[in-house]
C-alpha positions as CSV (number, residue, x, y, z in Angstrom):
1,X,0.0,0.0,0.0
2,X,1.2,3.5,-0.8
3,X,-0.2,6.3,1.3
4,X,-0.2,9.6,-0.6
5,X,-1.0,13.0,0.8
6,X,-3.9,14.5,-1.2
7,X,-4.2,18.2,-2.0
8,X,-8.0,18.2,-2.2
9,X,-9.6,18.8,1.1
10,X,-13.3,19.5,1.4
11,X,-15.5,18.8,4.4
12,X,-18.7,18.8,2.3
13,X,-17.6,15.8,0.1
14,X,-16.9,13.0,2.4
15,X,-16.6,9.6,0.7
16,X,-19.4,7.3,1.7
17,X,-18.4,3.8,2.9
18,X,-20.1,0.7,1.4
19,X,-23.2,-0.5,3.2
20,X,-21.7,-3.6,4.7
21,X,-18.8,-1.7,6.2
22,X,-20.6,1.2,7.9
23,X,-19.5,0.1,11.3
24,X,-15.8,0.2,10.4
25,X,-15.4,4.0,10.0
26,X,-12.1,5.3,11.2
27,X,-11.8,6.5,14.8
28,X,-10.6,10.0,15.6
29,X,-7.9,10.0,18.3
30,X,-7.9,13.0,20.7
31,X,-4.6,14.9,21.0
32,X,-4.3,14.5,24.7
33,X,-4.3,11.1,26.3
34,X,-4.4,10.3,30.0
35,X,-1.7,8.5,31.9
36,X,-1.6,4.7,31.6
37,X,-4.2,3.1,33.7
38,X,-6.7,6.1,33.5
39,X,-9.8,6.0,31.3
40,X,-9.0,7.3,27.8
41,X,-11.1,10.0,26.2
42,X,-10.6,9.2,22.6
43,X,-13.8,7.9,20.8
44,X,-15.2,5.9,18.0
45,X,-15.8,7.6,14.7
46,X,-19.0,5.8,13.7
47,X,-22.4,5.3,15.3
48,X,-22.3,1.5,15.2
49,X,-18.9,1.3,16.9
50,X,-19.9,3.9,19.4
51,X,-23.2,2.0,20.2
52,X,-21.2,-1.3,20.6
53,X,-18.8,0.4,23.0
54,X,-21.7,1.9,25.0
55,X,-23.4,-1.5,25.2
56,X,-20.2,-2.8,26.8
57,X,-20.3,0.1,29.3
58,X,-17.2,1.8,27.8
59,X,-16.8,5.5,27.5
60,X,-17.1,7.1,24.1
61,X,-15.9,10.6,23.3
62,X,-17.7,11.9,20.2
63,X,-15.0,14.1,18.8
64,X,-15.7,16.0,15.6
65,X,-13.7,14.6,12.7
66,X,-11.3,16.9,10.9
67,X,-11.8,17.9,7.3
68,X,-11.1,14.8,5.2
69,X,-9.4,14.5,1.9
70,X,-11.7,13.8,-1.0
71,X,-10.0,11.0,-2.9
72,X,-10.9,8.9,-5.9
73,X,-12.6,5.6,-5.0
74,X,-10.0,3.0,-4.0
75,X,-9.5,0.2,-6.6
76,X,-10.3,-2.7,-4.3
77,X,-11.5,-5.1,-6.9
78,X,-8.1,-6.8,-7.4
79,X,-7.5,-7.1,-3.7
80,X,-11.0,-8.6,-3.1
81,X,-10.4,-11.1,-5.9
82,X,-7.1,-12.1,-4.4
83,X,-8.7,-12.7,-1.0
84,X,-12.0,-14.2,-2.1
85,X,-12.3,-17.8,-1.0
86,X,-13.7,-20.5,-3.3
87,X,-16.3,-21.4,-0.7
88,X,-19.0,-18.8,-0.1
89,X,-18.8,-17.0,3.3
90,X,-21.5,-17.1,5.8
91,X,-21.6,-13.9,7.7
92,X,-23.6,-13.0,10.7
93,X,-22.0,-9.6,11.0
94,X,-19.4,-8.2,8.7
95,X,-15.8,-7.8,10.0
96,X,-13.1,-5.8,8.5
97,X,-10.5,-6.6,5.9
98,X,-7.1,-5.1,5.5
99,X,-8.1,-2.9,2.6
100,X,-11.2,-1.6,4.3
101,X,-9.5,-0.9,7.6
102,X,-6.5,0.9,6.0
103,X,-8.8,2.8,3.6
104,X,-11.0,4.1,6.4
105,X,-8.0,5.1,8.6
106,X,-6.2,6.7,5.7
107,X,-9.3,8.7,4.5
108,X,-9.9,9.9,8.1
109,X,-6.5,11.6,8.0
110,X,-6.8,13.1,4.6
111,X,-4.8,10.6,2.7
112,X,-5.3,8.3,-0.3
113,X,-4.5,4.6,-0.3
114,X,-3.1,3.0,-3.5
115,X,-2.8,-0.7,-4.1
116,X,0.5,-2.1,-5.4
117,X,1.1,-5.8,-5.9
118,X,4.4,-7.6,-5.6
119,X,5.6,-9.4,-8.8
120,X,5.3,-12.8,-7.2
121,X,1.8,-12.2,-6.0
122,X,0.5,-10.6,-9.2
123,X,2.0,-13.5,-11.3
124,X,0.5,-16.0,-8.9
125,X,-3.0,-14.5,-9.2
126,X,-2.8,-14.2,-13.0
127,X,-1.7,-17.7,-13.5
128,X,-3.8,-19.4,-10.8
129,X,-7.2,-17.9,-11.2
130,X,-9.0,-18.7,-14.4
131,X,-12.2,-16.9,-13.2
132,X,-10.6,-13.4,-13.4
133,X,-12.4,-11.2,-15.9
134,X,-10.5,-9.2,-18.5
135,X,-10.9,-6.0,-16.4
136,X,-9.5,-7.6,-13.3
137,X,-6.6,-9.0,-15.2
138,X,-5.8,-5.5,-16.6
139,X,-6.1,-4.0,-13.1
140,X,-3.7,-6.6,-11.7
141,X,-1.2,-5.8,-14.5
142,X,-1.6,-2.1,-13.9
143,X,-1.0,-2.5,-10.1
144,X,2.2,-4.4,-10.4
145,X,5.2,-3.0,-8.5
146,X,7.9,-1.4,-10.7
147,X,11.1,-3.3,-11.4
148,X,14.2,-2.6,-9.3
149,X,15.8,0.7,-10.4
150,X,12.6,2.0,-12.0
151,X,10.9,3.1,-8.8
152,X,11.3,6.9,-9.1
153,X,10.1,7.0,-12.7
154,X,7.1,4.8,-11.8
155,X,6.2,7.1,-8.9
156,X,6.2,10.2,-11.1
157,X,4.1,8.6,-13.7
158,X,1.7,7.0,-11.2
159,X,1.3,9.8,-8.7
160,X,2.4,13.0,-10.4
161,X,3.2,15.7,-7.8
162,X,1.6,13.9,-4.8
163,X,4.0,13.4,-1.9
164,X,4.3,9.7,-0.9
165,X,4.0,9.5,2.9
166,X,4.7,5.8,3.4
167,X,4.8,2.3,2.1
168,X,2.8,-0.3,4.1
169,X,2.8,-4.1,3.5
170,X,-0.3,-6.2,4.2
171,X,1.0,-9.6,3.1
172,X,4.0,-11.8,3.8
173,X,4.5,-12.0,0.0
174,X,5.0,-8.3,-0.3
175,X,7.7,-7.7,2.3
176,X,10.7,-7.6,0.0
177,X,8.8,-5.3,-2.4
178,X,7.7,-2.9,0.3
179,X,11.2,-2.7,1.7
180,X,12.6,-1.9,-1.8
181,X,9.9,0.7,-2.6
182,X,10.3,2.6,0.8
183,X,14.0,2.6,0.4
184,X,14.1,3.8,-3.2
185,X,11.3,6.4,-2.8
186,X,12.9,7.8,0.5
187,X,9.6,7.7,2.4
188,X,10.6,6.2,5.8
189,X,11.3,2.5,5.8
190,X,14.0,0.5,7.4
191,X,16.4,-0.1,4.5
192,X,16.8,-3.6,3.1
193,X,17.8,-6.5,5.4
194,X,17.3,-10.1,4.5
195,X,17.2,-11.2,8.2
196,X,13.8,-9.7,8.5
197,X,12.4,-12.3,6.2
198,X,14.6,-15.3,6.8
199,X,13.8,-17.0,10.2
200,X,17.3,-18.5,10.6
201,X,19.1,-15.2,9.9
202,X,16.6,-13.4,12.1
203,X,17.4,-15.7,15.1
204,X,21.2,-15.2,14.6
205,X,20.8,-11.5,14.3
206,X,18.9,-11.3,17.6
207,X,21.5,-13.6,19.3
208,X,24.3,-11.3,18.0
209,X,22.6,-8.4,19.7
210,X,22.9,-10.1,23.1
211,X,19.2,-11.2,23.3
212,X,17.9,-14.6,24.3
213,X,17.3,-16.8,21.2
214,X,16.5,-20.4,20.4
215,X,19.3,-22.8,19.6
216,X,19.0,-23.6,15.9
217,X,20.7,-24.9,12.8
218,X,20.0,-25.3,9.1
219,X,20.0,-28.8,7.7
220,X,19.9,-30.3,4.2
221,X,20.2,-33.9,5.1
222,X,19.0,-36.1,8.0
223,X,22.6,-36.8,9.2
224,X,23.2,-33.2,10.0
225,X,19.8,-33.0,11.7
226,X,20.6,-36.0,13.8
227,X,23.9,-34.4,14.9
228,X,22.0,-31.3,16.1
229,X,19.4,-33.4,18.0
230,X,22.2,-35.2,19.9
231,X,23.2,-31.8,21.4
232,X,19.8,-31.4,23.0
233,X,18.8,-33.0,26.3
234,X,17.6,-36.5,26.0
235,X,13.9,-36.8,24.8
236,X,13.7,-33.1,24.4
237,X,11.2,-32.1,21.7
238,X,12.3,-30.0,18.7
239,X,10.7,-27.9,16.0
240,X,11.1,-28.1,12.3
241,X,9.9,-25.4,10.0
242,X,10.7,-23.7,6.6
243,X,13.0,-20.7,6.7
244,X,10.1,-18.7,5.3
245,X,6.4,-19.4,6.1
246,X,3.3,-18.0,7.7
247,X,0.3,-19.1,9.9
248,X,2.1,-22.2,11.3
249,X,2.0,-23.8,7.8
250,X,4.8,-26.4,7.7
251,X,5.7,-26.1,11.4
252,X,6.2,-29.4,13.1
253,X,6.9,-30.3,16.7
254,X,8.6,-33.6,17.1
255,X,8.8,-35.4,20.4
256,X,11.1,-38.2,19.2
257,X,13.8,-38.7,16.5
258,X,11.3,-40.8,14.6
259,X,8.8,-38.0,14.4
260,X,11.6,-35.5,13.6
261,X,12.7,-37.6,10.6
262,X,9.1,-37.9,9.3
263,X,8.7,-34.1,9.6
264,X,12.0,-33.5,7.9
265,X,11.0,-35.7,4.9
266,X,7.7,-33.9,4.7
267,X,9.3,-30.4,4.6
268,X,11.8,-31.3,1.8
269,X,10.6,-29.2,-1.1
270,X,7.4,-28.1,0.6
271,X,6.2,-24.8,-0.9
272,X,4.8,-22.4,1.8
273,X,4.8,-19.1,-0.1
274,X,4.7,-17.7,-3.6
275,X,7.6,-15.5,-2.6
276,X,10.7,-16.8,-4.4
277,X,13.3,-14.9,-2.3
278,X,14.0,-17.9,-0.1
279,X,14.5,-21.4,-1.5
280,X,13.7,-24.4,0.7
281,X,16.8,-26.1,-0.8
282,X,18.9,-23.6,1.2
283,X,18.0,-25.6,4.3
284,X,15.3,-26.6,6.7
285,X,15.2,-24.8,10.0
286,X,15.7,-27.1,13.0
287,X,15.2,-25.6,16.5
288,X,14.9,-26.6,20.1
289,X,11.4,-26.4,21.5
290,X,10.9,-23.7,24.1
291,X,8.3,-24.4,26.8
292,X,6.2,-21.5,27.9
293,X,3.4,-19.1,27.1
294,X,3.3,-17.7,23.6
295,X,2.6,-14.0,23.0
296,X,2.2,-11.8,19.9
297,X,3.2,-8.2,20.1
298,X,1.9,-5.7,17.6
299,X,4.1,-2.6,17.4
300,X,4.3,0.6,15.4
301,X,7.5,2.5,15.1
302,X,8.4,6.0,14.0
303,X,12.0,7.3,13.8
304,X,13.2,4.6,16.1
305,X,10.5,5.1,18.7
306,X,8.6,1.8,19.3
307,X,5.0,1.7,20.7
308,X,3.2,-1.5,21.6
309,X,-0.3,-1.1,20.3
310,X,-1.7,-4.6,21.0
311,X,-0.4,-7.5,23.1
312,X,-1.9,-10.9,22.4
313,X,-1.6,-14.3,24.1
314,X,-2.1,-17.4,21.9
315,X,-4.0,-20.5,23.0
316,X,-2.6,-23.2,20.7
317,X,-3.3,-26.8,21.3
318,X,-2.5,-30.3,19.9
319,X,-5.5,-31.2,17.8
320,X,-6.2,-33.2,14.7
321,X,-2.6,-34.7,14.8
322,X,-1.1,-31.2,14.7
323,X,0.9,-29.5,17.5
324,X,0.1,-25.8,16.9
325,X,-3.7,-25.5,16.2
326,X,-5.0,-22.0,16.9
327,X,-7.8,-22.2,19.5
328,X,-7.9,-18.5,20.5
329,X,-6.1,-15.2,20.3
330,X,-6.6,-13.3,23.5
331,X,-6.0,-9.6,24.0
332,X,-3.8,-8.8,27.1
333,X,-3.9,-5.6,29.1
334,X,-0.1,-5.5,29.5
335,X,-0.3,-4.8,33.2
336,X,1.4,-7.8,34.6
337,X,5.1,-8.0,35.1
338,X,5.5,-10.9,32.7
339,X,3.6,-9.0,29.9
340,X,5.8,-6.0,30.4
341,X,8.9,-8.1,30.1
342,X,7.6,-9.5,26.8
343,X,6.7,-6.1,25.5
344,X,10.2,-4.7,26.3
345,X,11.9,-7.7,24.8
346,X,9.9,-7.3,21.5
347,X,11.1,-3.6,21.3
348,X,14.7,-4.7,21.7
349,X,14.2,-7.3,18.9
350,X,13.1,-4.4,16.7
351,X,16.3,-2.6,17.5
352,X,18.3,-5.7,16.7
353,X,16.7,-5.9,13.3
354,X,17.3,-2.2,12.6
355,X,13.6,-1.4,12.6
356,X,12.9,2.4,12.8
357,X,9.5,2.8,11.0
358,X,6.3,1.0,10.4
359,X,4.3,-1.9,11.9
360,X,5.7,-5.2,13.1
361,X,4.2,-8.4,14.6
362,X,6.6,-10.1,17.0
363,X,5.9,-13.6,18.3
364,X,7.6,-14.4,21.6
365,X,7.6,-17.4,23.9
366,X,8.1,-16.7,27.6
367,X,10.2,-19.4,29.0
368,X,11.0,-20.0,32.7
369,X,13.9,-18.1,34.3
370,X,16.7,-17.8,33.8
371,X,15.9,-17.7,30.0
372,X,12.8,-15.5,30.0
373,X,11.4,-14.2,26.7
374,X,12.7,-15.9,23.5
375,X,11.9,-14.9,19.9
376,X,9.9,-17.3,17.8
377,X,9.8,-14.9,14.7
378,X,9.2,-11.3,13.8
379,X,7.1,-10.2,10.9
380,X,8.5,-6.8,10.1
381,X,6.4,-4.4,8.0
382,X,3.0,-5.9,8.5
383,X,0.3,-6.5,11.1
384,X,-1.2,-9.4,12.9
385,X,-2.2,-12.0,10.4
386,X,-5.9,-11.6,11.3
387,X,-7.6,-8.4,10.1
388,X,-10.2,-8.7,12.8
389,X,-7.6,-7.7,15.4
390,X,-8.5,-4.1,14.4
391,X,-12.1,-4.6,15.4
392,X,-11.1,-6.0,18.8
393,X,-8.7,-3.2,19.3
394,X,-11.4,-0.6,18.5
395,X,-13.9,-2.1,20.9
396,X,-11.5,-2.9,23.8
397,X,-9.0,-0.1,23.5
398,X,-10.5,2.6,21.3
399,X,-7.7,2.4,18.7
400,X,-5.8,-0.1,16.6
401,X,-2.5,-0.7,14.8
402,X,-3.9,0.3,11.4
403,X,-4.7,3.7,12.6
404,X,-1.4,4.1,14.4
405,X,0.5,3.4,11.2
406,X,-1.7,6.1,9.4
407,X,-0.8,8.5,12.3
408,X,2.9,7.9,11.6
409,X,2.3,8.6,7.9
410,X,-0.2,11.5,8.0
411,X,-0.8,12.8,11.5
412,X,2.3,13.3,13.7
413,X,0.3,14.8,16.6
414,X,-2.0,11.8,17.0
415,X,1.1,9.5,16.9
416,X,2.7,11.4,19.7
417,X,-0.5,11.2,21.7
418,X,-0.7,7.4,21.5
419,X,0.5,5.5,24.7
420,X,3.7,3.4,24.5
421,X,1.9,0.4,26.0
422,X,-1.7,-0.9,25.5
423,X,-4.5,0.9,27.4
424,X,-7.3,-1.6,27.6
425,X,-10.8,-0.9,28.8
426,X,-12.4,-4.3,28.1
427,X,-11.3,-7.9,27.7
428,X,-11.4,-9.4,24.2
429,X,-10.5,-12.5,22.3
430,X,-10.9,-14.2,18.9
431,X,-12.0,-17.9,19.1
432,X,-11.0,-19.9,16.1
433,X,-13.5,-22.6,15.0
434,X,-11.6,-25.8,14.8
435,X,-12.7,-28.2,12.1
436,X,-12.4,-31.8,13.3
437,X,-13.4,-33.8,10.3
438,X,-13.8,-33.8,6.5
439,X,-16.9,-33.8,4.3
440,X,-19.7,-31.8,2.8
441,X,-21.2,-29.0,5.0
442,X,-24.9,-29.7,5.6
443,X,-25.5,-27.0,8.2
444,X,-24.1,-23.9,9.8
445,X,-25.5,-22.7,13.1
446,X,-23.7,-19.7,14.4
447,X,-24.8,-17.8,17.5
448,X,-26.0,-14.2,17.1
449,X,-24.7,-11.2,19.0
450,X,-27.0,-10.9,22.0
451,X,-27.4,-14.7,22.4
452,X,-28.0,-15.4,26.1
453,X,-25.6,-18.3,25.9
454,X,-22.7,-16.0,24.9
455,X,-23.3,-12.6,26.4
456,X,-19.8,-11.3,25.3
457,X,-20.3,-12.3,21.6
458,X,-20.0,-9.3,19.2
459,X,-19.4,-11.2,15.9
460,X,-19.6,-14.8,14.5
461,X,-18.4,-15.8,11.1
462,X,-18.0,-19.1,9.2
463,X,-15.7,-19.6,6.3
464,X,-18.0,-22.2,4.9
465,X,-21.5,-22.2,3.5
466,X,-23.9,-25.1,3.2
467,X,-22.8,-27.3,0.3
468,X,-19.1,-26.4,0.7
469,X,-16.6,-29.3,0.9
470,X,-14.0,-29.4,3.7
471,X,-11.0,-31.4,2.5
472,X,-9.0,-31.5,5.8
473,X,-9.4,-30.7,9.5
474,X,-7.9,-27.6,11.0
475,X,-4.1,-27.9,11.5
476,X,-3.1,-24.3,11.3
477,X,-4.5,-20.8,11.2
478,X,-5.5,-20.9,7.5
479,X,-7.5,-24.1,7.9
480,X,-9.8,-23.0,10.7
481,X,-13.6,-22.9,10.1
482,X,-14.3,-19.3,11.1
483,X,-14.3,-17.3,14.3
484,X,-16.2,-15.8,17.2
485,X,-15.2,-12.4,18.6
486,X,-15.8,-12.0,22.3
487,X,-15.6,-8.6,24.2
488,X,-16.6,-8.0,27.8
489,X,-15.7,-5.6,30.6
490,X,-15.5,-8.6,32.9
491,X,-12.6,-11.0,32.5
492,X,-14.6,-13.7,34.3
493,X,-17.5,-13.4,31.9
494,X,-15.2,-13.6,28.9
495,X,-13.5,-16.7,30.2
496,X,-16.8,-18.3,30.9
497,X,-18.0,-17.7,27.4
498,X,-14.7,-19.0,26.0
499,X,-15.0,-22.2,28.1
500,X,-18.6,-22.6,27.0
501,X,-17.6,-22.4,23.3
502,X,-15.1,-25.2,23.8
503,X,-17.7,-27.5,25.2
504,X,-18.7,-30.2,22.8
505,X,-22.4,-29.4,23.4
506,X,-22.1,-26.2,21.3
507,X,-21.9,-27.2,17.7
508,X,-21.6,-24.7,14.9
509,X,-20.7,-26.5,11.7
510,X,-22.3,-29.8,10.6
511,X,-20.6,-32.2,8.1
512,X,-22.0,-35.2,6.3
513,X,-20.4,-38.3,7.7
514,X,-18.5,-39.7,4.7
515,X,-18.0,-43.1,6.4
516,X,-21.7,-43.5,6.9
517,X,-22.4,-42.3,3.4
518,X,-20.3,-45.1,2.0
519,X,-22.3,-47.6,4.0
520,X,-25.6,-46.1,2.7
521,X,-26.6,-44.4,5.9
522,X,-28.3,-41.0,5.8
523,X,-27.2,-40.0,9.2
524,X,-25.2,-36.8,9.8
525,X,-22.2,-36.5,12.1
526,X,-21.0,-33.4,13.9
527,X,-17.4,-32.7,13.1
528,X,-16.7,-29.1,14.3
529,X,-16.4,-28.1,17.9
């Protein structure tokens, strides 16, 4: 994404949002924020969001929005085509996508958002989607990033005299391209460093900075892997993963050498990304397994100053034969000593990776002392992998990481007013619906917001509609069946609802039992939750 400052400013010509995104208007952040721990006075920028916060008993300051830039409509068609799933979505209430969240936050600050696609991603879409119309194909071609060395000429031709305020990446595929564009166009950025995209080099860079890091090695053959495993304590588990990957795809935990060898064989040549900058043949990453709670730290930086916008705790479990199945992503208030240690460690990781500007998503596992926090991986230049994190941030905190990045690009005063650590007014979490079987979807029964069984529910969504076919159970973030968003002022109420969701008596997605179908039975079997 390129954020360009627009010269056209007119209060009377505000761009209307699409009907199904009305509740996602950008918030307006007040200039003066209270000290940490006090009740913030910034408010929500739309009636639906304000009503939701009032229903939760949260304070809402209805600040008058500044004059907004009138910009041409954002060309979202290519983006939507890229993210559209083959199976129809069942929505009980619309959540936000990256393009919508960024567009709303950018427009609220008088900017214009322009879509740019990396070469790898554009080629992947053009080659792999036969349903694209001629217009969408032409738009994909038009939105390709320029070749290396042609960035300045491309910017002049594309934007004329508009000043480019920043380059923001929303996909793992686009990280090398966004680094290159920001560096070439001189609009912030962090220079070019391969260690921000290579997990092995990243760990070694953090270790060289004097921070705690996992023991690791790169292996191309099983003999080398076995030599490393002999250096670990007897019967100690290990982790095998690609040097480049997202959403726990291709990440294996092995409790024995036999399991490790099986995972090693599976990873050989396994593609996990359309990005061609890292070749699997350069080695498979083998690491020790760190016991402890896993956190995710969403940060935004400006001129070397790091602010922790959201702090999350993962609830990952061993399900469906996989070791890292996402069960929930829980928003933390950052007030405990352990959470502060994790937040401070994440900021030091950013310094080690020479990060000065933009967003980052740092995953940390908190081990027992004397080790303490230890880096799993850092996604520099993009947000949390789930766009609904912005909605939870808005409801529980009154601000989100998308808006913080737009503040860096377009509104320095609002950036200075943001707290350096999360200020949380409510408790929130995203519960992932875990698919436990395969087959044809014959029913979807999601609870509605306001359901007495789930008082904290604010949104429910399934990725699958009736008639869709589920080919495999959930083993990673990409293969979950949907989500529930829970928000409550009471921690106990939220935890009760979360525990109730996990009970087997609450069933949301029904699959046809393929085994019974083969035997001629017409019975249905519940496979999800």
